[in-house]
N, C-alpha and C positions, 0 to 999 in steps of 0.2 A: 242762698237757693243757686241751682245751677240753671244756666241759659244756653241756647245756642243762638247767635245772630247770624243771618243770612244777608250778605250784602248783595246788592244788584249791580250789575255790569262791571264785576272785577275781572280783569285780565282779558276783555274783549273791547275791541274798537278803540285802541290806544290807551286804556285805562289800566295801566300796568302797576301793579304793586306786590311787593315780596309779602308774604303771609308774615314773616317775623316782623316787619315794621308795622303791620297791621296789629299783632299781638301787642307791641310795645305802644302803639295808640291808646288800645283798651286798657293796659296797664296804667298808662299815664292818666287816665279818665276815671282811675279808681276801681276797675275790675281786678278780680283775684282769679287765680289757677286758670289763666289764659293759654287756651292752644288753639290750634288751626287743625282743619281737616281738609285735604286736598288744596288746590290752589285757587278756588273759585269762590272764596270768600265766605267759608262756613267756620265761625270762630265760637268755641265752647269757653264759657267762662262762668265764675259765680259773684254774685253781689247781694247786697241786703237792701238794694234800692227797688223802688217800685217800677214794675216792667214798663209802664207807658213813660216814666221819666228816662228809663234806660235809652229808649229809641232815641229820644231827644238829645240826651247827652252824647250818645255815640255817634249820632250823624253829625253833630256838631263838630267833634272831635276829629271824626275822618275827614270831613269836608275842609278843616283849617290845615290839618296836617298834609294831606294830599292836593289840597288846592282844586276840588272837583265838587260836584254837587253830589253829596253821598245820600244814598237811600237805602235802609237794612230794615229788617224785620226781625224782632226777637221773640223766641218762643221758649217755653219752660222744657224741661228736659221732657217732662210727661207729655207735653204738646209735640215735642219734635219725633218722639217715638209712634205716635199716631200716624205721622205719615208714612211710615214704613208699614206698620200692622193693618192699616185700613185699606191699603192697596188693593183694588178691585179686580186687577188684571193679572192673569196668569203669566209666569215668566216665560218669555219666548225669546229666544236668541235673535230672531229676525225683526224684533221691535225695539223701540226704545219707549220707556215709559217715564213720564214726567210727574211731579208733583209740585204745585205751586204754592209757595208761602206769601201772605201778602195782608193787606188791610181787611177788616172785617166785612163780610159780603162780597169780596172780590170774586168768589167762586162762581156767584151769579153773573156778574160782568162778563167772565171769561166763558161761561156756559153760552151766554147770549152770543158773543163773537163768534164761539165755535158753530153752532147752529148756523149762523149767517154766512159763516165761510164755505168755500167748497172743500169737500174732502177728497184725499186719496184713498186707495182701496184700502180697507182695513183699520182706517183711522177713525178711532172713537174717544170719547170722553166720557167721564162719570163724576159725579159730586158724591163724597161719602164723607159723613162727619164733617161737613162744611169745607172739606178740601176738594179742589179741583185736581183731577187726574187726566192726563192726556196720553194716548198711546198712539205711536206713529211707526210705521216701518223704517227701517234704518236706510239712512240716505235721502230719506224725504222730508226731515225735521225743519231745513231752511226753506226747502222749496214748497212747502205745504201753504196754503193760503192762510191758514190759522197760525202757522210759524211765523208768517210775516207780519201778522196782527200783534204779535207779542213785541215787536220792536217800536209799536207806535208811541209817538212821544207824550202823548196823552194820557198813556198808562204807565210812565215810567216810574211814578212814585206809589204805584198801586200793587206792584208784586214782583217778585222774582221766582225762576224756577229751577229745580235741580232733577237730574236723573234719579229715579227712585234708588239706584245702588248707591249713591252718595248718602242716603238716610242710613243705610245699613253700616256704612263706614263710620258715621258720625256716632251711631248707637254704641259701636265698639269703643269709643274713646270716653263717651259720658258715664 
């Protein structure tokens, strides 16, 4: 079965890794047909293992090889496609749209955080198909109060986010 793993915290805040090395770690952990999309930790691979086992196996392999606390989220090719096709926001060059990949029910935690955060003009969020989507005007991603919430240490093992365009690029390789 084909999967996509979304790694959290790759090539940000001093956690630097080359995608070729990440692919090698996945190969060494028994994954097949491994390839990466962009440098932000999106790894496409095949495996016969159970999806819940994959998370454990791959986090352990990544943590040991790169000597850091790895967090990743594994989705099937079909689930990955939904992130792109269920996007509720129209394409707009003045905004960034993000989709969040994470643990079950994380979308409700994120919506609660979003509702409690002060918003910039036209900043919005929606949950579609149990996926949390966030749209923010370009240049405000890190300045928005919700953007700051995303870095909370208490949430580090709960989710990772990707620009919606990343999903389009992944789907072209799946």
